[in-house]
SEVO-718954 format. One record per residue (C-alpha): residue in three letters; y, x, z. Coordinates in steps of 0.02 Angstrom, whole numbers, padded with zeros to 5 digits, always signed. Example, Ala and Ser with C-alpha at 12.3 -4.5 7.8 and 13.67 -1.06 7.14 Angstrom:
! residues 2
ala-00225+00615+00390/ser-00053+00684+00357/
! end
This chain:
! residues 512
unk+00850+02158+01725/unk+00830+02019+01603/unk+00861+01834+01587/unk+00810+01684+01484/unk+00903+01528+01434/unk+00807+01370+01394/unk+00904+01218+01336/unk+00868+01038+01296/unk+01032+00996+01211/unk+01060+00960+01027/unk+01203+01079+00995/unk+01263+01252+01040/unk+01412+01365+01023/unk+01445+01436+00852/unk+01455+01625+00845/unk+01625+01669+00776/unk+01751+01809+00765/unk+01824+01761+00933/unk+01728+01736+01093/unk+01799+01598+01203/unk+01842+01632+01385/unk+01748+01577+01539/unk+01739+01388+01536/unk+01693+01346+01715/unk+01663+01418+01887/unk+01542+01342+02009/unk+01499+01364+02191/unk+01354+01304+02295/unk+01374+01167+02424/unk+01304+01149+02599/unk+01333+01241+02762/unk+01219+01384+02716/unk+01144+01457+02557/unk+01010+01556+02647/unk+00836+01522+02711/unk+00823+01626+02869/unk+00670+01727+02914/unk+00660+01631+03079/unk+00600+01479+02980/unk+00432+01562+02941/unk+00286+01458+02999/unk+00163+01495+03139/unk+00026+01551+03020/unk+00142+01681+02944/unk+00182+01747+03119/unk-00003+01766+03154/unk-00024+01864+02993/unk+00119+01979+03041/unk+00044+02010+03214/unk-00126+02045+03137/unk-00050+02176+03025/unk+00069+02252+03152/unk-00042+02401+03191/unk-00062+02442+03007/unk+00126+02425+02982/unk+00159+02539+03131/unk+00044+02674+03063/unk+00123+02666+02890/unk+00299+02668+02961/unk+00258+02822+03065/unk+00191+02906+02908/unk+00348+02853+02816/unk+00460+02924+02952/unk+00365+03089+02951/unk+00383+03105+02762/unk+00566+03056+02763/unk+00608+03174+02907/unk+00510+03330+02866/unk+00456+03320+02683/unk+00587+03218+02591/unk+00740+03197+02704/unk+00888+03090+02647/unk+00992+03246+02618/unk+00876+03292+02475/unk+00889+03125+02386/unk+00974+03118+02218/unk+01101+02976+02199/unk+00974+02887+02088/unk+00849+02876+02232/unk+00965+02864+02382/unk+00960+02686+02454/unk+01135+02709+02524/unk+01197+02723+02346/unk+01070+02622+02247/unk+01072+02468+02359/unk+01260+02447+02367/unk+01394+02349+02278/unk+01326+02247+02135/unk+01149+02302+02177/unk+01151+02253+02361/unk+00993+02156+02407/unk+00993+01967+02418/unk+00916+01951+02590/unk+00848+01773+02584/unk+00782+01647+02461/unk+00890+01498+02414/unk+00812+01325+02392/unk+00882+01213+02255/unk+01065+01193+02304/unk+01188+01076+02222/unk+01341+01161+02150/unk+01514+01094+02106/unk+01630+01138+01964/unk+01787+01211+02043/unk+01876+01266+01885/unk+01870+01201+01706/unk+01719+01108+01640/unk+01543+01144+01578/unk+01513+01125+01391/unk+01422+00960+01360/unk+01296+01047+01247/unk+01224+01143+01395/unk+01071+01051+01458/unk+00933+01161+01527/unk+00912+01312+01639/unk+00968+01493+01643/unk+00842+01601+01738/unk+00872+01783+01783/unk+00745+01912+01844/unk+00787+02073+01935/unk+00724+02192+02071/unk+00765+02142+02249/unk+00671+02227+02394/unk+00612+02108+02529/unk+00607+02254+02652/unk+00742+02387+02661/unk+00666+02551+02600/unk+00632+02684+02730/unk+00642+02825+02604/unk+00690+02859+02423/unk+00717+02705+02315/unk+00753+02686+02130/unk+00836+02528+02068/unk+00685+02500+01955/unk+00589+02470+02116/unk+00600+02312+02218/unk+00515+02143+02217/unk+00556+02025+02075/unk+00677+01886+02119/unk+00715+01743+02001/unk+00884+01655+02004/unk+00888+01488+01913/unk+01045+01392+01868/unk+00994+01218+01808/unk+01125+01122+01708/unk+01104+00938+01666/unk+01217+00808+01589/unk+01155+00682+01716/unk+01167+00785+01877/unk+01275+00922+01953/unk+01213+01101+01924/unk+01088+01172+02048/unk+01059+01353+02096/unk+00894+01421+02163/unk+00831+01595+02206/unk+00647+01634+02238/unk+00541+01791+02246/unk+00401+01806+02121/unk+00249+01790+02234/unk+00157+01944+02172/unk+00013+02028+02260/unk+00135+02161+02319/unk+00257+02034+02388/unk+00127+01930+02479/unk+00038+02082+02552/unk+00198+02159+02619/unk+00264+01992+02681/unk+00105+01970+02783/unk+00120+02147+02850/unk+00305+02130+02887/unk+00341+02300+02809/unk+00322+02407+02655/unk+00139+02461+02648/unk+00152+02611+02532/unk+00251+02763+02593/unk+00407+02773+02487/unk+00368+02946+02423/unk+00243+02858+02309/unk+00363+02722+02255/unk+00511+02823+02197/unk+00490+02749+02023/unk+00400+02585+01996/unk+00257+02647+02102/unk+00178+02480+02152/unk+00155+02325+02045/unk+00305+02209+02035/unk+00359+02073+01913/unk+00542+02123+01923/unk+00599+02165+01747/unk+00607+02020+01626/unk+00557+01844+01577/unk+00462+01792+01421/unk+00405+01625+01354/unk+00243+01619+01253/unk+00075+01533+01263/unk+00177+01381+01319/unk+00212+01470+01483/unk+00357+01561+01564/unk+00308+01733+01627/unk+00394+01851+01749/unk+00354+02026+01689/unk+00349+02204+01753/unk+00261+02341+01657/unk+00161+02396+01810/unk+00064+02232+01829/unk-00007+02083+01736/unk+00111+01941+01689/unk+00147+01812+01824/unk+00162+01632+01765/unk+00307+01538+01844/unk+00377+01363+01824/unk+00539+01269+01857/unk+00511+01105+01948/unk+00602+00942+01914/unk+00719+00972+02061/unk+00763+01149+02003/unk+00647+01247+02117/unk+00548+01399+02057/unk+00360+01411+02085/unk+00245+01558+02054/unk+00082+01499+01976/unk-00001+01669+01988/unk-00063+01816+01887/unk-00117+01773+01711/unk-00251+01874+01622/unk-00276+01762+01469/unk-00454+01713+01512/unk-00501+01892+01552/unk-00429+01963+01392/unk-00293+02062+01482/unk-00369+02174+01615/unk-00228+02300+01632/unk-00039+02303+01627/unk+00075+02257+01482/unk+00255+02287+01429/unk+00397+02186+01503/unk+00467+02165+01326/unk+00338+02075+01217/unk+00396+02012+01048/unk+00362+01835+00985/unk+00372+01795+00799/unk+00436+01616+00795/unk+00380+01594+00615/unk+00197+01631+00652/unk+00194+01593+00838/unk+00108+01758+00877/unk+00160+01872+01020/unk+00144+02062+01012/unk+00138+02181+01160/unk+00079+02351+01220/unk+00052+02457+01374/unk+00081+02640+01414/unk-00028+02734+01536/unk-00034+02905+01624/unk-00211+02935+01557/unk-00286+02920+01382/unk-00255+02815+01286/unk-00073+02841+01331/unk-00020+02695+01220/unk-00114+02535+01179/unk-00057+02399+01059/unk-00117+02218+01057/unk-00067+02041+01011/unk-00093+01860+01060/unk-00136+01720+00939/unk-00016+01576+00912/unk-00027+01413+01006/unk-00066+01356+01182/unk-00208+01461+01253/unk-00184+01589+01115/unk-00323+01716+01124/unk-00281+01897+01159/unk-00345+02005+01017/unk-00438+02170+01052/unk-00340+02322+01110/unk-00289+02451+00981/unk-00285+02621+01071/unk-00162+02743+00995/unk-00237+02916+01020/unk-00107+03006+00913/unk+00009+03007+01064/unk-00032+03178+01137/unk+00044+03157+01311/unk+00098+03012+01422/unk+00271+02947+01379/unk+00385+02814+01451/unk+00387+02689+01308/unk+00480+02541+01381/unk+00513+02437+01226/unk+00463+02416+01044/unk+00496+02304+00892/unk+00397+02221+00755/unk+00422+02183+00570/unk+00318+02075+00452/unk+00213+02230+00414/unk+00227+02349+00562/unk+00246+02376+00748/unk+00373+02513+00784/unk+00371+02627+00936/unk+00485+02771+00988/unk+00410+02916+01085/unk+00564+02975+01179/unk+00600+03129+01286/unk+00570+03033+01448/unk+00391+03076+01490/unk+00268+03044+01630/unk+00243+03199+01737/unk+00085+03274+01811/unk+00055+03306+01997/unk+00119+03486+01992/unk+00278+03435+01899/unk+00308+03302+02030/unk+00283+03420+02178/unk+00389+03563+02110/unk+00510+03457+02008/unk+00605+03297+02043/unk+00467+03215+02144/unk+00462+03070+02021/unk+00314+03030+01908/unk+00441+03013+01766/unk+00557+03149+01702/unk+00654+03210+01551/unk+00575+03343+01441/unk+00716+03439+01353/unk+00591+03531+01241/unk+00511+03374+01171/unk+00557+03309+00998/unk+00572+03119+00993/unk+00467+03027+00863/unk+00465+02856+00782/unk+00290+02786+00755/unk+00237+02642+00641/unk+00069+02556+00646/unk+00018+02410+00534/unk+00053+02246+00622/unk-00128+02188+00610/unk-00209+02359+00631/unk-00386+02366+00701/unk-00366+02550+00748/unk-00235+02687+00741/unk-00299+02772+00583/unk-00145+02718+00484/unk-00018+02760+00621/unk+00123+02870+00555/unk+00246+02970+00659/unk+00416+03038+00605/unk+00514+03169+00704/unk+00691+03109+00742/unk+00788+03241+00839/unk+00904+03171+00972/unk+00844+02991+00958/unk+00802+02920+01130/unk+00815+02731+01137/unk+00758+02650+01299/unk+00787+02477+01224/unk+00754+02427+01044/unk+00845+02278+00968/unk+00758+02226+00806/unk+00676+02290+00647/unk+00632+02226+00474/unk+00552+02277+00310/unk+00684+02313+00179/unk+00668+02213+00019/unk+00685+02281-00157/unk+00528+02385-00177/unk+00464+02538-00087/unk+00407+02544+00093/unk+00564+02553+00200/unk+00586+02493+00380/unk+00757+02470+00461/unk+00766+02489+00650/unk+00908+02439+00766/unk+00908+02524+00937/unk+01021+02592+01073/unk+01011+02782+01079/unk+01039+02865+01248/unk+01158+03005+01199/unk+01142+03108+01360/unk+00958+03084+01394/unk+00958+03211+01536/unk+01055+03082+01639/unk+00949+02933+01586/unk+00858+02913+01751/unk+01015+02915+01856/unk+01065+02748+01931/unk+01244+02760+01873/unk+01329+02899+01780/unk+01486+02920+01678/unk+01382+03036+01568/unk+01263+02900+01506/unk+01318+02830+01339/unk+01217+02704+01239/unk+01252+02712+01052/unk+01186+02570+00943/unk+01112+02648+00785/unk+01040+02581+00623/unk+00890+02687+00574/unk+00813+02685+00399/unk+00632+02746+00386/unk+00567+02778+00210/unk+00379+02789+00225/unk+00352+02841+00044/unk+00479+02983+00050/unk+00439+03028+00231/unk+00624+03029+00279/unk+00728+02954+00418/unk+00917+02924+00411/unk+01031+02856+00548/unk+01206+02783+00557/unk+01301+02725+00711/unk+01345+02540+00719/unk+01475+02557+00857/unk+01553+02697+00957/unk+01560+02589+01115/unk+01448+02618+01265/unk+01321+02477+01238/unk+01147+02421+01289/unk+01036+02267+01310/unk+01064+02213+01130/unk+00989+02047+01072/unk+00974+01949+00910/unk+00940+01768+00871/unk+00755+01753+00921/unk+00720+01666+00755/unk+00756+01833+00670/unk+00638+01942+00773/unk+00550+02053+00645/unk+00663+01992+00505/unk+00828+02049+00432/unk+00974+01994+00539/unk+01161+02015+00520/unk+01229+02002+00697/unk+01186+02089+00860/unk+01255+02045+01032/unk+01260+02189+01156/unk+01321+02221+01333/unk+01468+02338+01367/unk+01428+02475+01494/unk+01549+02495+01638/unk+01463+02618+01661/unk+01281+02580+01627/unk+01181+02496+01699/unk+01325+02379+01745/unk+01375+02267+01599/unk+01556+02209+01603/unk+01567+02118+01436/unk+01483+02071+01273/unk+01518+02121+01093/unk+01463+02047+00928/unk+01414+02178+00798/unk+01397+02153+00611/unk+01249+02256+00551/unk+01242+02180+00376/unk+01231+02275+00213/unk+01420+02298+00205/unk+01436+02375+00379/unk+01542+02531+00390/unk+01501+02691+00482/unk+01554+02701+00664/unk+01630+02536+00720/unk+01573+02363+00667/unk+01629+02256+00814/unk+01687+02085+00754/unk+01711+02004+00925/unk+01722+02054+01108/unk+01735+01964+01273/unk+01754+02053+01440/unk+01695+01957+01593/unk+01835+02002+01712/unk+01845+02096+01877/unk+01687+02091+01981/unk+01581+02001+01851/unk+01430+02081+01769/unk+01286+02016+01664/unk+01190+02022+01500/unk+01202+01925+01337/unk+01073+01789+01315/unk+01070+01647+01190/unk+00987+01496+01117/unk+00971+01428+00941/unk+01087+01298+00871/unk+01005+01128+00862/unk+00888+01122+01011/unk+00772+01221+01121/unk+00773+01408+01110/unk+00589+01420+01062/unk+00575+01322+00901/unk+00437+01337+00771/unk+00480+01315+00587/unk+00553+01398+00435/unk+00685+01509+00513/unk+00731+01580+00342/unk+00822+01421+00295/unk+00930+01421+00450/unk+01106+01487+00456/unk+01123+01629+00579/unk+01229+01535+00703/unk+01181+01557+00881/unk+01249+01515+01053/unk+01268+01659+01175/unk+01284+01622+01359/unk+01335+01754+01484/unk+01312+01726+01670/unk+01399+01863+01765/unk+01406+01861+01955/unk+01305+01703+01984/unk+01462+01598+02004/unk+01532+01592+01827/unk+01475+01520+01662/unk+01539+01601+01503/unk+01514+01544+01324/unk+01514+01645+01164/
! end
């Protein structure tokens, strides 16, 4: 799950040693906040009837698999819909058109003028078999805040090929044994703004361009392949360098090349540069995130690997599993590499970050890269939906390419994940990190501000903390002081002051 905040105001909150409390609560107006399935038009009904036989056949196959091959009693908690789709992860059944909201407590900060948009998995059809919370169709929730008008809330599915096909059929088309882990394309993971477009992303499909209309509605513009330059999938966590305007990305794949690195030129209509296959990765690995510096792109080959057919049949049944015998590695490739001939890998025992935060080239001579990432301490539990055993430890990793050494120090002992920095410092040295507090992971019950500067101590460097309160969960997301979040210019001259907005349960607005 990921969100984006785009503002049009001229000021923002100043990051400080104390994080202010929730400033306002809002609720939607009107008799109903749902668009019922009965409102579907006649053409849609004809499509459903046309596909009814196909749906029946697939449902019968699903029932056979779920009864005789993979019964509910065999499901792990991480793939049991009764557990996964409950509580905070219960599906939102219907879309919500732009709905006016009213402030019922406190007031909204006058500097907020824009939209907060969240992306997350939300199945349009209840699964008939195993389901992982990484599955599900992407649904965007947009809270539009304007000085001139009351806030509006809108929820819309990303109209992917998967969503439209299954909506027409009236059922899930792929038996769930094949979709236990991100098995069919969905733009359900994150949002990214580059090429002057807002994209809904999922690493199993191409980006989907979306837009927010003047009245606060969300429209899907369609798949975007950058004029044919992007033929396959890409990461849900691309990195944009605001100083150069370039965007960097990658894909992982179950067949060679298992990892491919690429970039997009700056500007509107920025051309995608040729792929750089990385053949030094000897087996398929789940590489979900990465970071960049001025000189390098940095990847971590963790112990979560993609499994072959035999491992799936006789193991967990999932195409992804944890390999306890594998040694994690950190890999660095030159930022503008034409091939992987200069790729260097460093073994780092016990280092398994699912999400990376930032990296930079250390100044003062030598060839040293500093990496900030959240290490999964009990990686054997990493694929479980919720576990008290999962602990995310933010670490500062120093990679000396000349000496061939890697050293690590913990930044905080708290259970943290989803760390972010001021986007103007992506690929450059930053002092502060904002991270979500696990309660337990993947639920985030608060946000902390960490000082990762040169004077940081070993173990605990929290300088501010704000818990959301009972029943509220979310992620930290921010915008730069002085205007829109995506601003070109000389970020080096800016003070690192940054507004952080946290939207928990969809009804509260919190400032930091």
